[in-house]
PyMOL Python script that loads the backbone (N, CA, C, O; Angstrom):
from pymol import cmd

cmd.read_pdbstr("""\
ATOM      1  N   UNK A   1     -17.114  56.886  -2.158  1.00  0.00           N
ATOM      2  CA  UNK A   1     -17.601  58.109  -2.765  1.00  0.00           C
ATOM      3  C   UNK A   1     -16.405  58.996  -3.100  1.00  0.00           C
ATOM      4  O   UNK A   1     -15.434  59.090  -2.349  1.00  0.00           O
ATOM      5  N   UNK A   2     -16.517  59.636  -4.248  1.00  0.00           N
ATOM      6  CA  UNK A   2     -15.471  60.553  -4.697  1.00  0.00           C
ATOM      7  C   UNK A   2     -16.104  61.906  -4.999  1.00  0.00           C
ATOM      8  O   UNK A   2     -17.297  61.990  -5.291  1.00  0.00           O
ATOM      9  N   UNK A   3     -15.311  62.946  -4.928  1.00  0.00           N
ATOM     10  CA  UNK A   3     -15.781  64.293  -5.237  1.00  0.00           C
ATOM     11  C   UNK A   3     -15.335  64.646  -6.645  1.00  0.00           C
ATOM     12  O   UNK A   3     -14.144  64.613  -6.952  1.00  0.00           O
ATOM     13  N   UNK A   4     -16.290  64.984  -7.500  1.00  0.00           N
ATOM     14  CA  UNK A   4     -16.016  65.354  -8.884  1.00  0.00           C
ATOM     15  C   UNK A   4     -16.339  66.830  -9.061  1.00  0.00           C
ATOM     16  O   UNK A   4     -17.291  67.345  -8.475  1.00  0.00           O
ATOM     17  N   UNK A   5     -15.538  67.496  -9.870  1.00  0.00           N
ATOM     18  CA  UNK A   5     -15.706  68.927 -10.096  1.00  0.00           C
ATOM     19  C   UNK A   5     -16.275  69.166 -11.495  1.00  0.00           C
ATOM     20  O   UNK A   5     -15.812  68.588 -12.478  1.00  0.00           O
ATOM     21  N   UNK A   6     -17.287  70.027 -11.560  1.00  0.00           N
ATOM     22  CA  UNK A   6     -17.926  70.394 -12.827  1.00  0.00           C
ATOM     23  C   UNK A   6     -17.904  71.900 -12.969  1.00  0.00           C
ATOM     24  O   UNK A   6     -17.825  72.625 -11.977  1.00  0.00           O
ATOM     25  N   UNK A   7     -17.977  72.380 -14.229  1.00  0.00           N
ATOM     26  CA  UNK A   7     -17.957  73.805 -14.506  1.00  0.00           C
ATOM     27  C   UNK A   7     -19.151  74.178 -15.371  1.00  0.00           C
ATOM     28  O   UNK A   7     -19.273  73.732 -16.512  1.00  0.00           O
ATOM     29  N   UNK A   8     -20.025  74.997 -14.813  1.00  0.00           N
ATOM     30  CA  UNK A   8     -21.188  75.501 -15.543  1.00  0.00           C
ATOM     31  C   UNK A   8     -20.786  76.798 -16.229  1.00  0.00           C
ATOM     32  O   UNK A   8     -20.147  77.647 -15.608  1.00  0.00           O
ATOM     33  N   UNK A   9     -21.143  76.966 -17.484  1.00  0.00           N
ATOM     34  CA  UNK A   9     -20.762  78.177 -18.229  1.00  0.00           C
ATOM     35  C   UNK A   9     -21.466  79.421 -17.683  1.00  0.00           C
ATOM     36  O   UNK A   9     -20.972  80.531 -17.883  1.00  0.00           O
ATOM     37  N   UNK A  10     -22.601  79.269 -17.001  1.00  0.00           N
ATOM     38  CA  UNK A  10     -23.343  80.410 -16.447  1.00  0.00           C
ATOM     39  C   UNK A  10     -23.040  80.644 -14.968  1.00  0.00           C
ATOM     40  O   UNK A  10     -22.832  81.781 -14.545  1.00  0.00           O
ATOM     41  N   UNK A  11     -23.016  79.562 -14.185  1.00  0.00           N
ATOM     42  CA  UNK A  11     -22.926  79.699 -12.723  1.00  0.00           C
ATOM     43  C   UNK A  11     -21.519  79.512 -12.152  1.00  0.00           C
ATOM     44  O   UNK A  11     -21.247  79.968 -11.042  1.00  0.00           O
ATOM     45  N   UNK A  12     -20.632  78.859 -12.878  1.00  0.00           N
ATOM     46  CA  UNK A  12     -19.281  78.643 -12.377  1.00  0.00           C
ATOM     47  C   UNK A  12     -19.078  77.211 -11.890  1.00  0.00           C
ATOM     48  O   UNK A  12     -19.895  76.336 -12.179  1.00  0.00           O
ATOM     49  N   UNK A  13     -17.985  76.966 -11.146  1.00  0.00           N
ATOM     50  CA  UNK A  13     -17.658  75.610 -10.713  1.00  0.00           C
ATOM     51  C   UNK A  13     -18.520  75.134  -9.537  1.00  0.00           C
ATOM     52  O   UNK A  13     -18.986  75.932  -8.723  1.00  0.00           O
ATOM     53  N   UNK A  14     -18.717  73.819  -9.474  1.00  0.00           N
ATOM     54  CA  UNK A  14     -19.392  73.186  -8.336  1.00  0.00           C
ATOM     55  C   UNK A  14     -18.898  71.752  -8.237  1.00  0.00           C
ATOM     56  O   UNK A  14     -18.356  71.205  -9.197  1.00  0.00           O
ATOM     57  N   UNK A  15     -19.089  71.147  -7.070  1.00  0.00           N
ATOM     58  CA  UNK A  15     -18.623  69.784  -6.815  1.00  0.00           C
ATOM     59  C   UNK A  15     -19.806  68.857  -6.581  1.00  0.00           C
ATOM     60  O   UNK A  15     -20.846  69.261  -6.062  1.00  0.00           O
ATOM     61  N   UNK A  16     -19.618  67.595  -6.982  1.00  0.00           N
ATOM     62  CA  UNK A  16     -20.651  66.573  -6.808  1.00  0.00           C
ATOM     63  C   UNK A  16     -19.979  65.322  -6.246  1.00  0.00           C
ATOM     64  O   UNK A  16     -18.913  64.923  -6.715  1.00  0.00           O
ATOM     65  N   UNK A  17     -20.601  64.707  -5.246  1.00  0.00           N
ATOM     66  CA  UNK A  17     -20.080  63.447  -4.685  1.00  0.00           C
ATOM     67  C   UNK A  17     -20.847  62.287  -5.310  1.00  0.00           C
ATOM     68  O   UNK A  17     -22.065  62.178  -5.161  1.00  0.00           O
ATOM     69  N   UNK A  18     -20.115  61.422  -6.011  1.00  0.00           N
ATOM     70  CA  UNK A  18     -20.689  60.262  -6.684  1.00  0.00           C
ATOM     71  C   UNK A  18     -19.824  59.037  -6.393  1.00  0.00           C
ATOM     72  O   UNK A  18     -18.693  59.161  -5.925  1.00  0.00           O
ATOM     73  N   UNK A  19     -20.361  57.868  -6.673  1.00  0.00           N
ATOM     74  CA  UNK A  19     -19.582  56.641  -6.518  1.00  0.00           C
ATOM     75  C   UNK A  19     -18.401  56.682  -7.483  1.00  0.00           C
ATOM     76  O   UNK A  19     -18.497  57.250  -8.570  1.00  0.00           O
ATOM     77  N   UNK A  20     -17.305  56.083  -7.083  1.00  0.00           N
ATOM     78  CA  UNK A  20     -16.091  56.098  -7.896  1.00  0.00           C
ATOM     79  C   UNK A  20     -16.356  55.447  -9.245  1.00  0.00           C
ATOM     80  O   UNK A  20     -16.907  54.349  -9.325  1.00  0.00           O
ATOM     81  N   UNK A  21     -15.953  56.146 -10.307  1.00  0.00           N
ATOM     82  CA  UNK A  21     -16.081  55.630 -11.660  1.00  0.00           C
ATOM     83  C   UNK A  21     -17.441  55.838 -12.301  1.00  0.00           C
ATOM     84  O   UNK A  21     -17.669  55.340 -13.404  1.00  0.00           O
ATOM     85  N   UNK A  22     -18.348  56.548 -11.663  1.00  0.00           N
ATOM     86  CA  UNK A  22     -19.690  56.735 -12.221  1.00  0.00           C
ATOM     87  C   UNK A  22     -19.958  58.174 -12.669  1.00  0.00           C
ATOM     88  O   UNK A  22     -21.090  58.506 -13.019  1.00  0.00           O
ATOM     89  N   UNK A  23     -18.939  59.025 -12.662  1.00  0.00           N
ATOM     90  CA  UNK A  23     -19.141  60.434 -13.020  1.00  0.00           C
ATOM     91  C   UNK A  23     -19.320  60.590 -14.523  1.00  0.00           C
ATOM     92  O   UNK A  23     -18.460  60.161 -15.292  1.00  0.00           O
ATOM     93  N   UNK A  24     -20.426  61.198 -14.956  1.00  0.00           N
ATOM     94  CA  UNK A  24     -20.625  61.429 -16.394  1.00  0.00           C
ATOM     95  C   UNK A  24     -19.813  62.637 -16.867  1.00  0.00           C
ATOM     96  O   UNK A  24     -19.329  63.427 -16.057  1.00  0.00           O
ATOM     97  N   UNK A  25     -19.671  62.769 -18.187  1.00  0.00           N
ATOM     98  CA  UNK A  25     -18.938  63.912 -18.751  1.00  0.00           C
ATOM     99  C   UNK A  25     -19.680  65.227 -18.498  1.00  0.00           C
ATOM    100  O   UNK A  25     -19.055  66.266 -18.284  1.00  0.00           O
ATOM    101  N   UNK A  26     -20.992  65.178 -18.524  1.00  0.00           N
ATOM    102  CA  UNK A  26     -21.805  66.369 -18.270  1.00  0.00           C
ATOM    103  C   UNK A  26     -22.767  66.067 -17.125  1.00  0.00           C
ATOM    104  O   UNK A  26     -23.250  64.945 -16.975  1.00  0.00           O
ATOM    105  N   UNK A  27     -23.034  67.099 -16.319  1.00  0.00           N
ATOM    106  CA  UNK A  27     -23.902  66.943 -15.159  1.00  0.00           C
ATOM    107  C   UNK A  27     -24.762  68.188 -15.051  1.00  0.00           C
ATOM    108  O   UNK A  27     -24.318  69.279 -15.409  1.00  0.00           O
ATOM    109  N   UNK A  28     -25.976  68.044 -14.566  1.00  0.00           N
ATOM    110  CA  UNK A  28     -26.884  69.185 -14.436  1.00  0.00           C
ATOM    111  C   UNK A  28     -26.463  70.124 -13.335  1.00  0.00           C
ATOM    112  O   UNK A  28     -26.196  69.697 -12.211  1.00  0.00           O
ATOM    113  N   UNK A  29     -26.402  71.394 -13.650  1.00  0.00           N
ATOM    114  CA  UNK A  29     -26.024  72.421 -12.673  1.00  0.00           C
ATOM    115  C   UNK A  29     -27.114  72.505 -11.600  1.00  0.00           C
ATOM    116  O   UNK A  29     -28.296  72.530 -11.943  1.00  0.00           O
ATOM    117  N   UNK A  30     -26.756  72.550 -10.320  1.00  0.00           N
ATOM    118  CA  UNK A  30     -27.777  72.621  -9.267  1.00  0.00           C
ATOM    119  C   UNK A  30     -28.508  73.970  -9.231  1.00  0.00           C
ATOM    120  O   UNK A  30     -29.606  74.057  -8.681  1.00  0.00           O
ATOM    121  N   UNK A  31     -27.912  75.025  -9.811  1.00  0.00           N
ATOM    122  CA  UNK A  31     -28.544  76.349  -9.790  1.00  0.00           C
ATOM    123  C   UNK A  31     -29.442  76.595 -10.998  1.00  0.00           C
ATOM    124  O   UNK A  31     -30.605  76.968 -10.845  1.00  0.00           O
ATOM    125  N   UNK A  32     -28.896  76.383 -12.209  1.00  0.00           N
ATOM    126  CA  UNK A  32     -29.668  76.714 -13.418  1.00  0.00           C
ATOM    127  C   UNK A  32     -30.135  75.480 -14.187  1.00  0.00           C
ATOM    128  O   UNK A  32     -30.847  75.625 -15.180  1.00  0.00           O
ATOM    129  N   UNK A  33     -29.768  74.295 -13.772  1.00  0.00           N
ATOM    130  CA  UNK A  33     -30.128  73.020 -14.397  1.00  0.00           C
ATOM    131  C   UNK A  33     -29.558  72.863 -15.808  1.00  0.00           C
ATOM    132  O   UNK A  33     -29.972  71.972 -16.551  1.00  0.00           O
ATOM    133  N   UNK A  34     -28.611  73.726 -16.177  1.00  0.00           N
ATOM    134  CA  UNK A  34     -27.952  73.609 -17.475  1.00  0.00           C
ATOM    135  C   UNK A  34     -26.864  72.545 -17.423  1.00  0.00           C
ATOM    136  O   UNK A  34     -26.453  72.121 -16.343  1.00  0.00           O
ATOM    137  N   UNK A  35     -26.404  72.120 -18.582  1.00  0.00           N
ATOM    138  CA  UNK A  35     -25.358  71.100 -18.655  1.00  0.00           C
ATOM    139  C   UNK A  35     -24.012  71.715 -18.295  1.00  0.00           C
ATOM    140  O   UNK A  35     -23.618  72.739 -18.852  1.00  0.00           O
ATOM    141  N   UNK A  36     -23.308  71.080 -17.357  1.00  0.00           N
ATOM    142  CA  UNK A  36     -21.977  71.524 -16.943  1.00  0.00           C
ATOM    143  C   UNK A  36     -20.984  70.429 -17.288  1.00  0.00           C
ATOM    144  O   UNK A  36     -21.261  69.245 -17.098  1.00  0.00           O
ATOM    145  N   UNK A  37     -19.818  70.832 -17.801  1.00  0.00           N
ATOM    146  CA  UNK A  37     -18.819  69.831 -18.186  1.00  0.00           C
ATOM    147  C   UNK A  37     -17.919  69.506 -17.008  1.00  0.00           C
ATOM    148  O   UNK A  37     -17.701  70.323 -16.113  1.00  0.00           O
ATOM    149  N   UNK A  38     -17.401  68.276 -17.039  1.00  0.00           N
ATOM    150  CA  UNK A  38     -16.529  67.812 -15.969  1.00  0.00           C
ATOM    151  C   UNK A  38     -15.156  68.453 -16.133  1.00  0.00           C
ATOM    152  O   UNK A  38     -14.638  68.563 -17.244  1.00  0.00           O
ATOM    153  N   UNK A  39     -14.572  68.877 -15.010  1.00  0.00           N
ATOM    154  CA  UNK A  39     -13.262  69.521 -14.991  1.00  0.00           C
ATOM    155  C   UNK A  39     -12.301  68.622 -14.223  1.00  0.00           C
ATOM    156  O   UNK A  39     -12.644  68.092 -13.166  1.00  0.00           O
ATOM    157  N   UNK A  40     -11.106  68.455 -14.758  1.00  0.00           N
ATOM    158  CA  UNK A  40     -10.075  67.656 -14.082  1.00  0.00           C
ATOM    159  C   UNK A  40      -9.088  68.597 -13.406  1.00  0.00           C
ATOM    160  O   UNK A  40      -8.581  69.532 -14.026  1.00  0.00           O
ATOM    161  N   UNK A  41      -8.822  68.343 -12.143  1.00  0.00           N
ATOM    162  CA  UNK A  41      -7.887  69.177 -11.399  1.00  0.00           C
ATOM    163  C   UNK A  41      -6.961  68.284 -10.592  1.00  0.00           C
ATOM    164  O   UNK A  41      -7.194  67.082 -10.467  1.00  0.00           O
ATOM    165  N   UNK A  42      -5.918  68.876 -10.051  1.00  0.00           N
ATOM    166  CA  UNK A  42      -4.960  68.101  -9.260  1.00  0.00           C
ATOM    167  C   UNK A  42      -5.591  67.748  -7.913  1.00  0.00           C
ATOM    168  O   UNK A  42      -6.392  68.518  -7.384  1.00  0.00           O
ATOM    169  N   UNK A  43      -5.235  66.592  -7.358  1.00  0.00           N
ATOM    170  CA  UNK A  43      -5.800  66.199  -6.070  1.00  0.00           C
ATOM    171  C   UNK A  43      -5.238  67.063  -4.946  1.00  0.00           C
ATOM    172  O   UNK A  43      -4.142  67.611  -5.057  1.00  0.00           O
ATOM    173  N   UNK A  44      -5.991  67.175  -3.880  1.00  0.00           N
ATOM    174  CA  UNK A  44      -5.525  67.923  -2.723  1.00  0.00           C
ATOM    175  C   UNK A  44      -4.478  67.119  -1.967  1.00  0.00           C
ATOM    176  O   UNK A  44      -4.784  66.077  -1.386  1.00  0.00           O
ATOM    177  N   UNK A  45      -3.261  67.601  -1.977  1.00  0.00           N
ATOM    178  CA  UNK A  45      -2.157  66.901  -1.319  1.00  0.00           C
ATOM    179  C   UNK A  45      -1.654  67.793  -0.197  1.00  0.00           C
ATOM    180  O   UNK A  45      -1.412  68.983  -0.401  1.00  0.00           O
ATOM    181  N   UNK A  46      -1.498  67.224   0.974  1.00  0.00           N
ATOM    182  CA  UNK A  46      -0.968  68.003   2.077  1.00  0.00           C
ATOM    183  C   UNK A  46       0.546  68.030   1.993  1.00  0.00           C
ATOM    184  O   UNK A  46       1.178  67.043   1.615  1.00  0.00           O
ATOM    185  N   UNK A  47       1.112  69.153   2.345  1.00  0.00           N
ATOM    186  CA  UNK A  47       2.562  69.292   2.319  1.00  0.00           C
ATOM    187  C   UNK A  47       3.137  68.835   3.647  1.00  0.00           C
ATOM    188  O   UNK A  47       2.548  69.064   4.703  1.00  0.00           O
ATOM    189  N   UNK A  48       4.273  68.198   3.586  1.00  0.00           N
ATOM    190  CA  UNK A  48       4.920  67.726   4.803  1.00  0.00           C
ATOM    191  C   UNK A  48       5.844  68.805   5.344  1.00  0.00           C
ATOM    192  O   UNK A  48       6.256  69.709   4.617  1.00  0.00           O
ATOM    193  N   UNK A  49       6.158  68.702   6.601  1.00  0.00           N
ATOM    194  CA  UNK A  49       7.067  69.662   7.211  1.00  0.00           C
ATOM    195  C   UNK A  49       8.492  69.396   6.733  1.00  0.00           C
ATOM    196  O   UNK A  49       8.780  68.344   6.162  1.00  0.00           O
ATOM    197  N   UNK A  50       9.378  70.361   6.974  1.00  0.00           N
ATOM    198  CA  UNK A  50      10.769  70.208   6.547  1.00  0.00           C
ATOM    199  C   UNK A  50      11.442  69.039   7.265  1.00  0.00           C
ATOM    200  O   UNK A  50      12.262  68.337   6.675  1.00  0.00           O
ATOM    201  N   UNK A  51      11.101  68.831   8.524  1.00  0.00           N
ATOM    202  CA  UNK A  51      11.713  67.745   9.278  1.00  0.00           C
ATOM    203  C   UNK A  51      11.308  66.386   8.711  1.00  0.00           C
ATOM    204  O   UNK A  51      12.148  65.498   8.567  1.00  0.00           O
ATOM    205  N   UNK A  52      10.043  66.223   8.395  1.00  0.00           N
ATOM    206  CA  UNK A  52       9.571  64.956   7.831  1.00  0.00           C
ATOM    207  C   UNK A  52      10.157  64.745   6.443  1.00  0.00           C
ATOM    208  O   UNK A  52      10.543  63.628   6.098  1.00  0.00           O
ATOM    209  N   UNK A  53      10.229  65.801   5.645  1.00  0.00           N
ATOM    210  CA  UNK A  53      10.814  65.688   4.308  1.00  0.00           C
ATOM    211  C   UNK A  53      12.285  65.296   4.399  1.00  0.00           C
ATOM    212  O   UNK A  53      12.758  64.481   3.607  1.00  0.00           O
ATOM    213  N   UNK A  54      13.013  65.869   5.358  1.00  0.00           N
ATOM    214  CA  UNK A  54      14.429  65.520   5.539  1.00  0.00           C
ATOM    215  C   UNK A  54      14.582  64.054   5.943  1.00  0.00           C
ATOM    216  O   UNK A  54      15.509  63.379   5.494  1.00  0.00           O
ATOM    217  N   UNK A  55      13.681  63.565   6.784  1.00  0.00           N
ATOM    218  CA  UNK A  55      13.730  62.145   7.171  1.00  0.00           C
ATOM    219  C   UNK A  55      13.473  61.239   5.981  1.00  0.00           C
ATOM    220  O   UNK A  55      14.115  60.197   5.850  1.00  0.00           O
ATOM    221  N   UNK A  56      12.546  61.618   5.111  1.00  0.00           N
ATOM    222  CA  UNK A  56      12.278  60.821   3.913  1.00  0.00           C
ATOM    223  C   UNK A  56      13.501  60.782   2.993  1.00  0.00           C
ATOM    224  O   UNK A  56      13.848  59.731   2.455  1.00  0.00           O
ATOM    225  N   UNK A  57      14.141  61.925   2.820  1.00  0.00           N
ATOM    226  CA  UNK A  57      15.335  61.991   1.966  1.00  0.00           C
ATOM    227  C   UNK A  57      16.444  61.122   2.559  1.00  0.00           C
ATOM    228  O   UNK A  57      17.103  60.370   1.842  1.00  0.00           O
ATOM    229  N   UNK A  58      16.641  61.229   3.856  1.00  0.00           N
ATOM    230  CA  UNK A  58      17.684  60.436   4.522  1.00  0.00           C
ATOM    231  C   UNK A  58      17.411  58.940   4.413  1.00  0.00           C
ATOM    232  O   UNK A  58      18.331  58.148   4.208  1.00  0.00           O
ATOM    233  N   UNK A  59      16.147  58.559   4.549  1.00  0.00           N
ATOM    234  CA  UNK A  59      15.773  57.150   4.450  1.00  0.00           C
ATOM    235  C   UNK A  59      15.986  56.630   3.029  1.00  0.00           C
ATOM    236  O   UNK A  59      16.444  55.503   2.841  1.00  0.00           O
ATOM    237  N   UNK A  60      15.656  57.446   2.033  1.00  0.00           N
ATOM    238  CA  UNK A  60      15.857  57.032   0.646  1.00  0.00           C
ATOM    239  C   UNK A  60      17.340  56.910   0.319  1.00  0.00           C
ATOM    240  O   UNK A  60      17.737  56.003  -0.413  1.00  0.00           O
ATOM    241  N   UNK A  61      18.161  57.806   0.850  1.00  0.00           N
ATOM    242  CA  UNK A  61      19.597  57.722   0.619  1.00  0.00           C
ATOM    243  C   UNK A  61      20.181  56.483   1.287  1.00  0.00           C
ATOM    244  O   UNK A  61      21.109  55.873   0.756  1.00  0.00           O
ATOM    245  N   UNK A  62      19.651  56.108   2.440  1.00  0.00           N
ATOM    246  CA  UNK A  62      20.162  54.938   3.158  1.00  0.00           C
ATOM    247  C   UNK A  62      19.851  53.648   2.399  1.00  0.00           C
ATOM    248  O   UNK A  62      20.546  52.648   2.578  1.00  0.00           O
ATOM    249  N   UNK A  63      18.824  53.655   1.562  1.00  0.00           N
ATOM    250  CA  UNK A  63      18.525  52.465   0.763  1.00  0.00           C
ATOM    251  C   UNK A  63      19.633  52.194  -0.241  1.00  0.00           C
ATOM    252  O   UNK A  63      20.037  51.047  -0.431  1.00  0.00           O
ATOM    253  N   UNK A  64      20.123  53.243  -0.882  1.00  0.00           N
ATOM    254  CA  UNK A  64      21.127  53.097  -1.927  1.00  0.00           C
ATOM    255  C   UNK A  64      22.541  53.006  -1.367  1.00  0.00           C
ATOM    256  O   UNK A  64      23.346  52.202  -1.836  1.00  0.00           O
ATOM    257  N   UNK A  65      22.842  53.819  -0.374  1.00  0.00           N
ATOM    258  CA  UNK A  65      24.195  53.861   0.186  1.00  0.00           C
ATOM    259  C   UNK A  65      24.096  53.943   1.702  1.00  0.00           C
ATOM    260  O   UNK A  65      24.179  55.037   2.261  1.00  0.00           O
ATOM    261  N   UNK A  66      23.921  52.808   2.381  1.00  0.00           N
ATOM    262  CA  UNK A  66      23.799  52.851   3.844  1.00  0.00           C
ATOM    263  C   UNK A  66      25.116  53.279   4.492  1.00  0.00           C
ATOM    264  O   UNK A  66      26.197  53.029   3.958  1.00  0.00           O
ATOM    265  N   UNK A  67      25.004  53.919   5.635  1.00  0.00           N
ATOM    266  CA  UNK A  67      26.208  54.341   6.354  1.00  0.00           C
ATOM    267  C   UNK A  67      26.885  53.116   6.945  1.00  0.00           C
ATOM    268  O   UNK A  67      26.227  52.185   7.407  1.00  0.00           O
ATOM    269  N   UNK A  68      28.218  53.134   6.922  1.00  0.00           N
ATOM    270  CA  UNK A  68      29.001  52.017   7.430  1.00  0.00           C
ATOM    271  C   UNK A  68      29.603  52.433   8.756  1.00  0.00           C
ATOM    272  O   UNK A  68      30.185  53.513   8.860  1.00  0.00           O
ATOM    273  N   UNK A  69      29.473  51.598   9.765  1.00  0.00           N
ATOM    274  CA  UNK A  69      30.036  51.895  11.077  1.00  0.00           C
ATOM    275  C   UNK A  69      31.259  51.022  11.302  1.00  0.00           C
ATOM    276  O   UNK A  69      31.320  49.888  10.826  1.00  0.00           O
ATOM    277  N   UNK A  70      32.234  51.557  12.033  1.00  0.00           N
ATOM    278  CA  UNK A  70      33.462  50.808  12.294  1.00  0.00           C
ATOM    279  C   UNK A  70      33.466  50.165  13.673  1.00  0.00           C
ATOM    280  O   UNK A  70      34.290  49.292  13.944  1.00  0.00           O
ATOM    281  N   UNK A  71      32.561  50.582  14.546  1.00  0.00           N
ATOM    282  CA  UNK A  71      32.492  49.992  15.883  1.00  0.00           C
ATOM    283  C   UNK A  71      31.076  50.085  16.420  1.00  0.00           C
ATOM    284  O   UNK A  71      30.245  50.831  15.902  1.00  0.00           O
ATOM    285  N   UNK A  72      30.819  49.323  17.455  1.00  0.00           N
ATOM    286  CA  UNK A  72      29.507  49.350  18.091  1.00  0.00           C
ATOM    287  C   UNK A  72      29.346  50.638  18.875  1.00  0.00           C
ATOM    288  O   UNK A  72      30.333  51.190  19.361  1.00  0.00           O
ATOM    289  N   UNK A  73      28.133  51.122  19.006  1.00  0.00           N
ATOM    290  CA  UNK A  73      27.927  52.321  19.816  1.00  0.00           C
ATOM    291  C   UNK A  73      28.217  52.008  21.281  1.00  0.00           C
ATOM    292  O   UNK A  73      28.110  50.854  21.696  1.00  0.00           O
ATOM    293  N   UNK A  74      28.581  53.015  22.068  1.00  0.00           N
ATOM    294  CA  UNK A  74      28.875  52.766  23.485  1.00  0.00           C
ATOM    295  C   UNK A  74      27.640  52.249  24.210  1.00  0.00           C
ATOM    296  O   UNK A  74      26.512  52.659  23.936  1.00  0.00           O
ATOM    297  N   UNK A  75      27.887  51.348  25.131  1.00  0.00           N
ATOM    298  CA  UNK A  75      26.782  50.730  25.870  1.00  0.00           C
ATOM    299  C   UNK A  75      26.353  51.638  27.013  1.00  0.00           C
ATOM    300  O   UNK A  75      27.183  52.124  27.782  1.00  0.00           O
ATOM    301  N   UNK A  76      25.049  51.860  27.115  1.00  0.00           N
ATOM    302  CA  UNK A  76      24.523  52.697  28.193  1.00  0.00           C
ATOM    303  C   UNK A  76      24.037  51.811  29.322  1.00  0.00           C
ATOM    304  O   UNK A  76      23.484  50.737  29.087  1.00  0.00           O
ATOM    305  N   UNK A  77      24.246  52.263  30.544  1.00  0.00           N
ATOM    306  CA  UNK A  77      23.740  51.532  31.692  1.00  0.00           C
ATOM    307  C   UNK A  77      22.270  51.889  31.868  1.00  0.00           C
ATOM    308  O   UNK A  77      21.918  53.063  31.992  1.00  0.00           O
ATOM    309  N   UNK A  78      21.427  50.888  31.877  1.00  0.00           N
ATOM    310  CA  UNK A  78      19.988  51.090  31.983  1.00  0.00           C
ATOM    311  C   UNK A  78      19.574  50.917  33.433  1.00  0.00           C
ATOM    312  O   UNK A  78      19.825  49.881  34.049  1.00  0.00           O
ATOM    313  N   UNK A  79      18.933  51.955  33.970  1.00  0.00           N
ATOM    314  CA  UNK A  79      18.439  51.905  35.343  1.00  0.00           C
ATOM    315  C   UNK A  79      17.065  51.241  35.351  1.00  0.00           C
ATOM    316  O   UNK A  79      16.213  51.596  34.536  1.00  0.00           O
ATOM    317  N   UNK A  80      16.829  50.287  36.251  1.00  0.00           N
ATOM    318  CA  UNK A  80      15.504  49.676  36.322  1.00  0.00           C
ATOM    319  C   UNK A  80      14.484  50.695  36.836  1.00  0.00           C
ATOM    320  O   UNK A  80      14.822  51.622  37.572  1.00  0.00           O
ATOM    321  N   UNK A  81      13.268  50.505  36.440  1.00  0.00           N
ATOM    322  CA  UNK A  81      12.196  51.392  36.877  1.00  0.00           C
ATOM    323  C   UNK A  81      11.979  51.207  38.377  1.00  0.00           C
ATOM    324  O   UNK A  81      11.988  50.074  38.859  1.00  0.00           O
ATOM    325  N   UNK A  82      11.783  52.300  39.128  1.00  0.00           N
ATOM    326  CA  UNK A  82      11.632  52.184  40.594  1.00  0.00           C
ATOM    327  C   UNK A  82      10.429  51.328  41.017  1.00  0.00           C
ATOM    328  O   UNK A  82      10.454  50.723  42.089  1.00  0.00           O
ATOM    329  N   UNK A  83       9.402  51.273  40.206  1.00  0.00           N
ATOM    330  CA  UNK A  83       8.215  50.505  40.589  1.00  0.00           C
ATOM    331  C   UNK A  83       8.488  48.997  40.559  1.00  0.00           C
ATOM    332  O   UNK A  83       7.761  48.230  41.191  1.00  0.00           O
ATOM    333  N   UNK A  84       9.510  48.570  39.847  1.00  0.00           N
ATOM    334  CA  UNK A  84       9.798  47.140  39.768  1.00  0.00           C
ATOM    335  C   UNK A  84      10.215  46.554  41.116  1.00  0.00           C
ATOM    336  O   UNK A  84       9.991  45.370  41.369  1.00  0.00           O
ATOM    337  N   UNK A  85      10.817  47.367  41.983  1.00  0.00           N
ATOM    338  CA  UNK A  85      11.239  46.841  43.299  1.00  0.00           C
ATOM    339  C   UNK A  85      10.051  46.544  44.208  1.00  0.00           C
ATOM    340  O   UNK A  85      10.188  45.781  45.165  1.00  0.00           O
ATOM    341  N   UNK A  86       8.908  47.121  43.934  1.00  0.00           N
ATOM    342  CA  UNK A  86       7.726  46.887  44.776  1.00  0.00           C
ATOM    343  C   UNK A  86       6.877  45.709  44.308  1.00  0.00           C
ATOM    344  O   UNK A  86       5.884  45.372  44.953  1.00  0.00           O
ATOM    345  N   UNK A  87       7.246  45.091  43.217  1.00  0.00           N
ATOM    346  CA  UNK A  87       6.472  43.950  42.712  1.00  0.00           C
ATOM    347  C   UNK A  87       6.696  42.721  43.580  1.00  0.00           C
ATOM    348  O   UNK A  87       7.793  42.540  44.107  1.00  0.00           O
ATOM    349  N   UNK A  88       5.685  41.873  43.742  1.00  0.00           N
ATOM    350  CA  UNK A  88       5.871  40.659  44.558  1.00  0.00           C
ATOM    351  C   UNK A  88       6.846  39.694  43.878  1.00  0.00           C
ATOM    352  O   UNK A  88       6.847  39.550  42.655  1.00  0.00           O
ATOM    353  N   UNK A  89       7.656  39.053  44.675  1.00  0.00           N
ATOM    354  CA  UNK A  89       8.617  38.081  44.167  1.00  0.00           C
ATOM    355  C   UNK A  89       8.135  36.680  44.492  1.00  0.00           C
ATOM    356  O   UNK A  89       7.507  36.475  45.530  1.00  0.00           O
ATOM    357  N   UNK A  90       8.418  35.695  43.617  1.00  0.00           N
ATOM    358  CA  UNK A  90       7.969  34.322  43.888  1.00  0.00           C
ATOM    359  C   UNK A  90       8.746  33.667  45.003  1.00  0.00           C
ATOM    360  O   UNK A  90       8.482  32.513  45.343  1.00  0.00           O
TER     361      UNK A  90
END
""", "prot")
cmd.dss("prot")
cmd.show_as("cartoon", "prot")
cmd.util.cbc("prot")
cmd.orient("prot")
């Protein structure tokens, strides 16, 4: 189902939910039953935060010009989880 927007010359804009691709050019107004023409508008797009937008830009730049490293990162010592010592041993 898709939401289609129509504009009645007497009552103003209204929305109708119809199956995708089945919206007629004119639709009956729910208030006055007059013919309303279909209106095309931009889709509702949510805006991303600055942090997410920066990550997208960085990822796109890495596709074209990836950063080159000269050495491996320093190795960190990983501590085992304390619960592992209580597990049964074979």
